[in-house]
LUMGUBA-505278 format. One record per residue: x negated, y, z of N, C-alpha, C in turn; residue in one letter; residue number from 1. Coordinates in steps of 0.05 Angstrom, whole numbers, plus 32768, in hexadecimal, padded with zeros to 4 digits. Atoms other than C-alpha are relative to their C-alpha. Layout:
BEGIN
n_xx = X n_yy = Y n_zz = Z ca_xx = X ca_yy = Y ca_zz = Z c_xx = X c_yy = Y c_zz = Z r = a k = NUM $
...
This chain:
BEGIN
n_xx = 8010 n_yy = 8013 n_zz = 7FEB ca_xx = 806F ca_yy = 7F61 ca_zz = 7EDB c_xx = 7FDE c_yy = 7FFD c_zz = 7FFA r = m k = 1 $
n_xx = 8018 n_yy = 8002 n_zz = 800A ca_xx = 8030 ca_yy = 7F67 ca_zz = 7EDB c_xx = 7FE3 c_yy = 7FEB c_zz = 8015 r = s k = 2 $
n_xx = 800D n_yy = 8019 n_zz = 7FE8 ca_xx = 7FF9 ca_yy = 7F33 ca_zz = 7EF6 c_xx = 7FE8 c_yy = 8008 c_zz = 801B r = a k = 3 $
n_xx = 8016 n_yy = 7FFB n_zz = 7FEE ca_xx = 7FCB ca_yy = 7F33 ca_zz = 7F2C c_xx = 7FDC c_yy = 7FF6 c_zz = 7FFB r = l k = 4 $
n_xx = 8015 n_yy = 800D n_zz = 8010 ca_xx = 7F85 ca_yy = 7F26 ca_zz = 7F1F c_xx = 7FF3 c_yy = 7FEC c_zz = 801E r = s k = 5 $
n_xx = 8008 n_yy = 8016 n_zz = 7FE2 ca_xx = 7F5E ca_yy = 7EEE ca_zz = 7F4F c_xx = 7FF8 c_yy = 800D c_zz = 8015 r = p k = 6 $
n_xx = 8004 n_yy = 7FF7 n_zz = 7FE3 ca_xx = 7F43 ca_yy = 7F13 ca_zz = 7F82 c_xx = 8014 c_yy = 8014 c_zz = 8015 r = r k = 7 $
n_xx = 7FE6 n_yy = 7FEA n_zz = 7FFB ca_xx = 7F87 ca_yy = 7F41 ca_zz = 7F8C c_xx = 800B c_yy = 7FE4 c_zz = 8006 r = t k = 8 $
n_xx = 7FF0 n_yy = 800E n_zz = 7FF2 ca_xx = 7FA5 ca_yy = 7EFA ca_zz = 7F93 c_xx = 7FF1 c_yy = 7FF1 c_zz = 8017 r = e k = 9 $
n_xx = 8012 n_yy = 8010 n_zz = 7FE3 ca_xx = 7F6F ca_yy = 7EDF ca_zz = 7FC6 c_xx = 800A c_yy = 8015 c_zz = 8011 r = r k = 10 $
n_xx = 7FF9 n_yy = 7FF0 n_zz = 7FF2 ca_xx = 7F75 ca_yy = 7F1F ca_zz = 7FE5 c_xx = 801F c_yy = 8003 c_zz = 8013 r = l k = 11 $
n_xx = 7FDD n_yy = 8003 n_zz = 7FEF ca_xx = 7FC7 ca_yy = 7F18 ca_zz = 7FF6 c_xx = 7FFF c_yy = 7FE9 c_zz = 800C r = v k = 12 $
n_xx = 7FF6 n_yy = 8017 n_zz = 7FED ca_xx = 7FC0 ca_yy = 7ECE ca_zz = 800B c_xx = 7FE9 c_yy = 8003 c_zz = 8019 r = q k = 13 $
n_xx = 8016 n_yy = 8006 n_zz = 7FEB ca_xx = 7F7F ca_yy = 7EDE ca_zz = 803C c_xx = 800B c_yy = 8019 c_zz = 800F r = c k = 14 $
n_xx = 7FF6 n_yy = 7FE7 n_zz = 7FF0 ca_xx = 7FA8 ca_yy = 7F21 ca_zz = 8060 c_xx = 801E c_yy = 7FF8 c_zz = 8001 r = v k = 15 $
n_xx = 7FDA n_yy = 800A n_zz = 7FF9 ca_xx = 7FF5 ca_yy = 7F02 ca_zz = 805C c_xx = 7FFA c_yy = 7FE7 c_zz = 8007 r = f k = 16 $
n_xx = 8002 n_yy = 8016 n_zz = 7FFF ca_xx = 8008 ca_yy = 7ECB ca_zz = 8074 c_xx = 8015 c_yy = 7FEF c_zz = 7FED r = r k = 17 $
n_xx = 7FFE n_yy = 800F n_zz = 8017 ca_xx = 8014 ca_yy = 7E95 ca_zz = 8042 c_xx = 801D c_yy = 7FFB c_zz = 7FFC r = s k = 18 $
n_xx = 7FDE n_yy = 8006 n_zz = 8001 ca_xx = 806A ca_yy = 7E9D ca_zz = 8050 c_xx = 8002 c_yy = 801D c_zz = 7FED r = a k = 19 $
n_xx = 7FFE n_yy = 7FE4 n_zz = 800A ca_xx = 8061 ca_yy = 7EE8 ca_zz = 803E c_xx = 7FE8 c_yy = 8002 c_zz = 7FE4 r = d k = 20 $
n_xx = 800F n_yy = 7FFD n_zz = 801B ca_xx = 8029 ca_yy = 7EDD ca_zz = 8007 c_xx = 800F c_yy = 8005 c_zz = 7FEF r = a k = 21 $
n_xx = 7FF3 n_yy = 800A n_zz = 801F ca_xx = 8054 ca_yy = 7EC8 ca_zz = 7FD6 c_xx = 8016 c_yy = 8020 c_zz = 7FF9 r = a k = 22 $
n_xx = 7FF7 n_yy = 7FEB n_zz = 8000 ca_xx = 8081 ca_yy = 7F07 ca_zz = 7FE5 c_xx = 7FF3 c_yy = 801E c_zz = 7FF8 r = k k = 23 $
n_xx = 8016 n_yy = 7FE3 n_zz = 8009 ca_xx = 8048 ca_yy = 7F40 ca_zz = 7FE2 c_xx = 7FF5 c_yy = 7FF1 c_zz = 7FE8 r = v k = 24 $
n_xx = 8002 n_yy = 8001 n_zz = 8027 ca_xx = 8030 ca_yy = 7F19 ca_zz = 7F96 c_xx = 8015 c_yy = 8001 c_zz = 7FF7 r = h k = 25 $
n_xx = 7FF3 n_yy = 7FF6 n_zz = 8014 ca_xx = 806C ca_yy = 7F25 ca_zz = 7F7C c_xx = 8006 c_yy = 8022 c_zz = 8006 r = a k = 26 $
n_xx = 8005 n_yy = 7FEB n_zz = 8009 ca_xx = 8074 ca_yy = 7F6A ca_zz = 7F92 c_xx = 7FEA c_yy = 800C c_zz = 8000 r = i k = 27 $
n_xx = 801C n_yy = 7FF2 n_zz = 8011 ca_xx = 802B ca_yy = 7F7C ca_zz = 7F81 c_xx = 8010 c_yy = 7FFA c_zz = 7FDF r = l k = 28 $
n_xx = 7FFA n_yy = 8004 n_zz = 8021 ca_xx = 8044 ca_yy = 7F5E ca_zz = 7F3A c_xx = 8011 c_yy = 8016 c_zz = 7FF8 r = e k = 29 $
n_xx = 7FE6 n_yy = 7FF9 n_zz = 800D ca_xx = 8083 ca_yy = 7F7F ca_zz = 7F2D c_xx = 8009 c_yy = 8019 c_zz = 8008 r = n k = 30 $
n_xx = 7FFB n_yy = 7FD7 n_zz = 7FF2 ca_xx = 8088 ca_yy = 7FCC ca_zz = 7F60 c_xx = 7FDD c_yy = 8004 c_zz = 7FFF r = e k = 31 $
n_xx = 8015 n_yy = 7FED n_zz = 8003 ca_xx = 803B ca_yy = 7FD5 ca_zz = 7F53 c_xx = 7FF0 c_yy = 7FF2 c_zz = 7FE8 r = c k = 32 $
n_xx = 800B n_yy = 800A n_zz = 801B ca_xx = 8028 ca_yy = 7FB9 ca_zz = 7F13 c_xx = 7FF6 c_yy = 800F c_zz = 7FE9 r = g k = 33 $
n_xx = 8009 n_yy = 7FFE n_zz = 8016 ca_xx = 8012 ca_yy = 7FDA ca_zz = 7ED6 c_xx = 8010 c_yy = 8020 c_zz = 7FF8 r = a k = 34 $
n_xx = 7FE6 n_yy = 7FF5 n_zz = 800B ca_xx = 804C ca_yy = 7FF3 ca_zz = 7EC3 c_xx = 8012 c_yy = 800B c_zz = 8010 r = e k = 35 $
n_xx = 7FEE n_yy = 7FF0 n_zz = 7FF3 ca_xx = 8073 ca_yy = 800B ca_zz = 7EFD c_xx = 7FE7 c_yy = 8016 c_zz = 800A r = a k = 36 $
n_xx = 8010 n_yy = 7FE6 n_zz = 7FF9 ca_xx = 8036 ca_yy = 8035 ca_zz = 7F0C c_xx = 7FF2 c_yy = 801B c_zz = 7FE9 r = l k = 37 $
n_xx = 8003 n_yy = 7FEC n_zz = 8020 ca_xx = 8030 ca_yy = 8054 ca_zz = 7EC7 c_xx = 7FDE c_yy = 7FF5 c_zz = 7FFB r = s k = 38 $
n_xx = 801E n_yy = 8005 n_zz = 800D ca_xx = 7FE6 ca_yy = 8037 ca_zz = 7EBA c_xx = 8001 c_yy = 7FEB c_zz = 7FF7 r = c k = 39 $
n_xx = 7FFC n_yy = 8010 n_zz = 801B ca_xx = 7FF8 ca_yy = 801B ca_zz = 7E78 c_xx = 7FE5 c_yy = 7FF4 c_zz = 7FFD r = k k = 40 $
n_xx = 8011 n_yy = 8011 n_zz = 8018 ca_xx = 7FCB ca_yy = 7FE1 ca_zz = 7E5B c_xx = 7FE4 c_yy = 8005 c_zz = 801A r = d k = 41 $
n_xx = 8015 n_yy = 800B n_zz = 7FE5 ca_xx = 7FA0 ca_yy = 7FDE ca_zz = 7EA4 c_xx = 7FFA c_yy = 7FE2 c_zz = 7FFF r = w k = 42 $
n_xx = 800C n_yy = 8022 n_zz = 7FF5 ca_xx = 7F82 ca_yy = 7F99 ca_zz = 7EB0 c_xx = 8009 c_yy = 7FFE c_zz = 801D r = t k = 43 $
n_xx = 8000 n_yy = 8009 n_zz = 7FEA ca_xx = 7F90 ca_yy = 7F78 ca_zz = 7EF1 c_xx = 7FF3 c_yy = 8005 c_zz = 800D r = p k = 44 $
n_xx = 8020 n_yy = 7FFC n_zz = 7FF8 ca_xx = 7F46 ca_yy = 7F83 ca_zz = 7EF8 c_xx = 8007 c_yy = 8029 c_zz = 8009 r = e k = 45 $
n_xx = 8004 n_yy = 7FE5 n_zz = 8002 ca_xx = 7F52 ca_yy = 7FCE ca_zz = 7EF9 c_xx = 800B c_yy = 8000 c_zz = 800C r = q k = 46 $
n_xx = 7FEB n_yy = 7FFE n_zz = 7FEB ca_xx = 7F95 ca_yy = 7FC5 ca_zz = 7F23 c_xx = 7FFF c_yy = 8003 c_zz = 8016 r = m k = 47 $
n_xx = 800F n_yy = 8000 n_zz = 7FE5 ca_xx = 7F67 ca_yy = 7FB3 ca_zz = 7F5F c_xx = 800F c_yy = 800E c_zz = 8016 r = e k = 48 $
n_xx = 8000 n_yy = 7FE5 n_zz = 7FE9 ca_xx = 7F60 ca_yy = 7FFA ca_zz = 7F7D c_xx = 8018 c_yy = 7FFF c_zz = 8007 r = r k = 49 $
n_xx = 7FDE n_yy = 7FFB n_zz = 7FF8 ca_xx = 7FAC ca_yy = 8002 ca_zz = 7F82 c_xx = 8006 c_yy = 7FF4 c_zz = 800F r = i k = 50 $
n_xx = 7FF8 n_yy = 8015 n_zz = 7FF8 ca_xx = 7FBC ca_yy = 7FC2 ca_zz = 7F93 c_xx = 7FF7 c_yy = 7FF3 c_zz = 801D r = r k = 51 $
n_xx = 8016 n_yy = 7FFD n_zz = 7FE1 ca_xx = 7F82 ca_yy = 7FBD ca_zz = 7FCB c_xx = 8012 c_yy = 8016 c_zz = 801C r = f k = 52 $
n_xx = 7FFF n_yy = 7FE6 n_zz = 7FF5 ca_xx = 7F9A ca_yy = 7FFE ca_zz = 7FE4 c_xx = 801E c_yy = 7FF5 c_zz = 8010 r = a k = 53 $
n_xx = 7FE4 n_yy = 8001 n_zz = 7FF5 ca_xx = 7FE6 ca_yy = 7FE4 ca_zz = 7FEB c_xx = 8001 c_yy = 7FE5 c_zz = 800E r = v k = 54 $
n_xx = 8004 n_yy = 8012 n_zz = 7FF4 ca_xx = 7FD3 ca_yy = 7FA2 ca_zz = 800C c_xx = 7FF1 c_yy = 8006 c_zz = 8020 r = v k = 55 $
n_xx = 8007 n_yy = 7FE9 n_zz = 7FE7 ca_xx = 7FA7 ca_yy = 7FCE ca_zz = 8042 c_xx = 8010 c_yy = 8010 c_zz = 800E r = r k = 56 $
n_xx = 7FEA n_yy = 7FE4 n_zz = 7FF4 ca_xx = 7FD8 ca_yy = 7FFC ca_zz = 8050 c_xx = 8022 c_yy = 7FF3 c_zz = 800C r = l k = 57 $
n_xx = 7FE9 n_yy = 800A n_zz = 7FF9 ca_xx = 800F ca_yy = 7FC9 ca_zz = 8052 c_xx = 7FFD c_yy = 7FE5 c_zz = 8012 r = g k = 58 $
n_xx = 800C n_yy = 801A n_zz = 7FF6 ca_xx = 7FF1 ca_yy = 7F8F ca_zz = 8076 c_xx = 8013 c_yy = 7FFC c_zz = 8022 r = s k = 59 $
n_xx = 7FF5 n_yy = 8007 n_zz = 7FE2 ca_xx = 8012 ca_yy = 7FA3 ca_zz = 80BF c_xx = 8017 c_yy = 7FFB c_zz = 7FFC r = a k = 60 $
n_xx = 7FDB n_yy = 7FFB n_zz = 7FFB ca_xx = 8064 ca_yy = 7F9F ca_zz = 80B2 c_xx = 7FFB c_yy = 7FFE c_zz = 7FDF r = s k = 61 $
n_xx = 7FE6 n_yy = 8002 n_zz = 801A ca_xx = 8091 ca_yy = 7F8E ca_zz = 8078 c_xx = 800A c_yy = 801F c_zz = 7FFC r = p k = 62 $
n_xx = 7FF0 n_yy = 7FE4 n_zz = 7FFD ca_xx = 809F ca_yy = 7FCF ca_zz = 8089 c_xx = 7FEA c_yy = 8020 c_zz = 7FF5 r = e k = 63 $
n_xx = 801B n_yy = 7FED n_zz = 800D ca_xx = 8055 ca_yy = 7FF5 ca_zz = 807C c_xx = 7FFF c_yy = 7FF9 c_zz = 7FE1 r = a k = 64 $
n_xx = 8005 n_yy = 8012 n_zz = 8017 ca_xx = 804E ca_yy = 7FC6 ca_zz = 8040 c_xx = 801F c_yy = 8015 c_zz = 7FE9 r = l k = 65 $
n_xx = 7FF3 n_yy = 7FF5 n_zz = 8008 ca_xx = 8090 ca_yy = 7FE7 ca_zz = 8026 c_xx = 7FFD c_yy = 8025 c_zz = 7FF7 r = a k = 66 $
n_xx = 800C n_yy = 7FE9 n_zz = 7FFB ca_xx = 8078 ca_yy = 8027 ca_zz = 8035 c_xx = 7FE3 c_yy = 8011 c_zz = 7FEB r = k k = 67 $
n_xx = 801F n_yy = 7FFF n_zz = 8016 ca_xx = 8031 ca_yy = 801E ca_zz = 800B c_xx = 8009 c_yy = 7FF8 c_zz = 7FE9 r = a k = 68 $
n_xx = 7FFA n_yy = 7FFE n_zz = 801E ca_xx = 8057 ca_yy = 8007 ca_zz = 7FCF c_xx = 8013 c_yy = 8021 c_zz = 7FF8 r = v k = 69 $
n_xx = 7FED n_yy = 7FE6 n_zz = 7FFF ca_xx = 808A ca_yy = 804D ca_zz = 7FD5 c_xx = 7FE8 c_yy = 800E c_zz = 7FF6 r = k k = 70 $
n_xx = 8011 n_yy = 7FF3 n_zz = 8008 ca_xx = 8049 ca_yy = 8070 ca_zz = 7FD4 c_xx = 7FF6 c_yy = 7FFB c_zz = 7FE8 r = l k = 71 $
n_xx = 800D n_yy = 8006 n_zz = 801C ca_xx = 8024 ca_yy = 8057 ca_zz = 7F9D c_xx = 8015 c_yy = 7FFC c_zz = 7FE5 r = a k = 72 $
n_xx = 7FEE n_yy = 7FF3 n_zz = 8016 ca_xx = 8063 ca_yy = 8058 ca_zz = 7F79 c_xx = 8005 c_yy = 801B c_zz = 7FF4 r = q k = 73 $
n_xx = 8003 n_yy = 7FEB n_zz = 8006 ca_xx = 806A ca_yy = 809D ca_zz = 7F82 c_xx = 7FE1 c_yy = 8015 c_zz = 7FF7 r = r k = 74 $
n_xx = 801B n_yy = 7FEE n_zz = 8006 ca_xx = 801A ca_yy = 80B8 ca_zz = 7F78 c_xx = 7FF1 c_yy = 7FE1 c_zz = 800B r = d k = 75 $
n_xx = 800D n_yy = 8013 n_zz = 7FF4 ca_xx = 7FF1 ca_yy = 807A ca_zz = 7F7C c_xx = 7FDE c_yy = 8007 c_zz = 800C r = w k = 76 $
n_xx = 801F n_yy = 7FF1 n_zz = 7FF5 ca_xx = 7FB0 ca_yy = 80AE ca_zz = 7F81 c_xx = 8004 c_yy = 800F c_zz = 801F r = r k = 77 $
n_xx = 7FF9 n_yy = 7FFA n_zz = 7FE5 ca_xx = 7FD1 ca_yy = 80C0 ca_zz = 7FCA c_xx = 8004 c_yy = 7FDF c_zz = 8010 r = d k = 78 $
n_xx = 8011 n_yy = 801D n_zz = 7FF1 ca_xx = 7FCE ca_yy = 8077 ca_zz = 7FDD c_xx = 7FE6 c_yy = 7FF3 c_zz = 7FFE r = l k = 79 $
n_xx = 8023 n_yy = 8004 n_zz = 8000 ca_xx = 7F8B ca_yy = 806D ca_zz = 7FC7 c_xx = 7FF2 c_yy = 800B c_zz = 801D r = l k = 80 $
n_xx = 8008 n_yy = 7FEB n_zz = 7FE3 ca_xx = 7F78 ca_yy = 80AE ca_zz = 7FFC c_xx = 8009 c_yy = 7FF9 c_zz = 8016 r = m k = 81 $
n_xx = 7FE9 n_yy = 800E n_zz = 7FEB ca_xx = 7FAB ca_yy = 808E ca_zz = 802D c_xx = 7FEB c_yy = 7FE6 c_zz = 8014 r = a k = 82 $
n_xx = 800E n_yy = 801D n_zz = 8004 ca_xx = 7F85 ca_yy = 804C ca_zz = 8023 c_xx = 7FDC c_yy = 8001 c_zz = 8008 r = a k = 83 $
n_xx = 801B n_yy = 7FF8 n_zz = 8004 ca_xx = 7F3C ca_yy = 806C ca_zz = 802A c_xx = 7FF0 c_yy = 7FF1 c_zz = 7FE2 r = g k = 84 $
n_xx = 8000 n_yy = 800E n_zz = 801C ca_xx = 7F34 ca_yy = 8054 ca_zz = 7FE1 c_xx = 7FF7 c_yy = 801A c_zz = 7FEB r = f k = 85 $
n_xx = 7FF6 n_yy = 7FE8 n_zz = 800A ca_xx = 7F3A ca_yy = 809D ca_zz = 7FC7 c_xx = 7FE4 c_yy = 800E c_zz = 7FF4 r = g k = 86 $
n_xx = 801F n_yy = 7FE6 n_zz = 8007 ca_xx = 7EEE ca_yy = 80C4 ca_zz = 7FC7 c_xx = 7FEC c_yy = 7FDD c_zz = 7FF3 r = e k = 87 $
n_xx = 8017 n_yy = 800C n_zz = 8006 ca_xx = 7EC0 ca_yy = 8081 ca_zz = 7FB3 c_xx = 8011 c_yy = 7FE6 c_zz = 7FF1 r = n k = 88 $
n_xx = 7FF2 n_yy = 8016 n_zz = 8016 ca_xx = 7EDA ca_yy = 8050 ca_zz = 7F7B c_xx = 7FF3 c_yy = 7FDD c_zz = 8003 r = l k = 89 $
n_xx = 8004 n_yy = 801A n_zz = 7FF3 ca_xx = 7EB9 ca_yy = 8014 ca_zz = 7F98 c_xx = 7FFF c_yy = 7FFE c_zz = 8018 r = e k = 90 $
n_xx = 7FFD n_yy = 8005 n_zz = 7FEA ca_xx = 7ED4 ca_yy = 801D ca_zz = 7FE2 c_xx = 8016 c_yy = 7FED c_zz = 8008 r = a k = 91 $
n_xx = 7FE7 n_yy = 801B n_zz = 7FF9 ca_xx = 7F0F ca_yy = 7FE5 ca_zz = 7FD7 c_xx = 7FF4 c_yy = 7FEB c_zz = 7FFD r = h k = 92 $
n_xx = 801B n_yy = 8014 n_zz = 800C ca_xx = 7ED2 ca_yy = 7FB5 ca_zz = 7FBA c_xx = 7FF5 c_yy = 8003 c_zz = 8021 r = n k = 93 $
n_xx = 8015 n_yy = 8007 n_zz = 7FDC ca_xx = 7EB0 ca_yy = 7FC5 ca_zz = 8000 c_xx = 8015 c_yy = 7FEF c_zz = 8016 r = k k = 94 $
n_xx = 7FEF n_yy = 800B n_zz = 7FEF ca_xx = 7EF4 ca_yy = 7FB7 ca_zz = 8027 c_xx = 8008 c_yy = 7FED c_zz = 7FFC r = w k = 95 $
n_xx = 8001 n_yy = 801C n_zz = 8008 ca_xx = 7F00 ca_yy = 7F7D ca_zz = 8005 c_xx = 7FF2 c_yy = 7FEB c_zz = 8002 r = y k = 96 $
n_xx = 8018 n_yy = 8011 n_zz = 7FF0 ca_xx = 7EC4 ca_yy = 7F5B ca_zz = 8014 c_xx = 7FF8 c_yy = 7FF9 c_zz = 8019 r = s k = 97 $
n_xx = 8000 n_yy = 8001 n_zz = 7FDD ca_xx = 7ECB ca_yy = 7F63 ca_zz = 805B c_xx = 8015 c_yy = 7FF8 c_zz = 8002 r = h k = 98 $
n_xx = 7FF1 n_yy = 8003 n_zz = 7FFC ca_xx = 7F0E ca_yy = 7F4B ca_zz = 8055 c_xx = 800D c_yy = 7FE7 c_zz = 7FFF r = v k = 99 $
n_xx = 7FF9 n_yy = 801C n_zz = 800B ca_xx = 7F1A ca_yy = 7F11 ca_zz = 801F c_xx = 7FE7 c_yy = 7FE9 c_zz = 8012 r = a k = 100 $
n_xx = 800D n_yy = 8025 n_zz = 7FF1 ca_xx = 7F11 ca_yy = 7EC4 ca_zz = 8043 c_xx = 7FEF c_yy = 7FF7 c_zz = 7FE8 r = c k = 101 $
């Protein structure tokens, strides 16, 4: 299990209904954690770019979330490209500033 950063926790609460937020929180910790994605020794803040991409692509439906998680597990670089975060190291921060409540 890999803890979420405070910004990731806030993003999950903003994007998902409260009932779904707890599930998404657990998925991000367990299935999109540093260990699960071979990002050993990454901090929760270093994982934000990947986790924000999962939230961005997975917010439409449970199926979209499952698909985003699978993509992250297969190759998180492809996930970053699909979310629009692959070519700019700050793109996820700009997106966050527009989405976070």
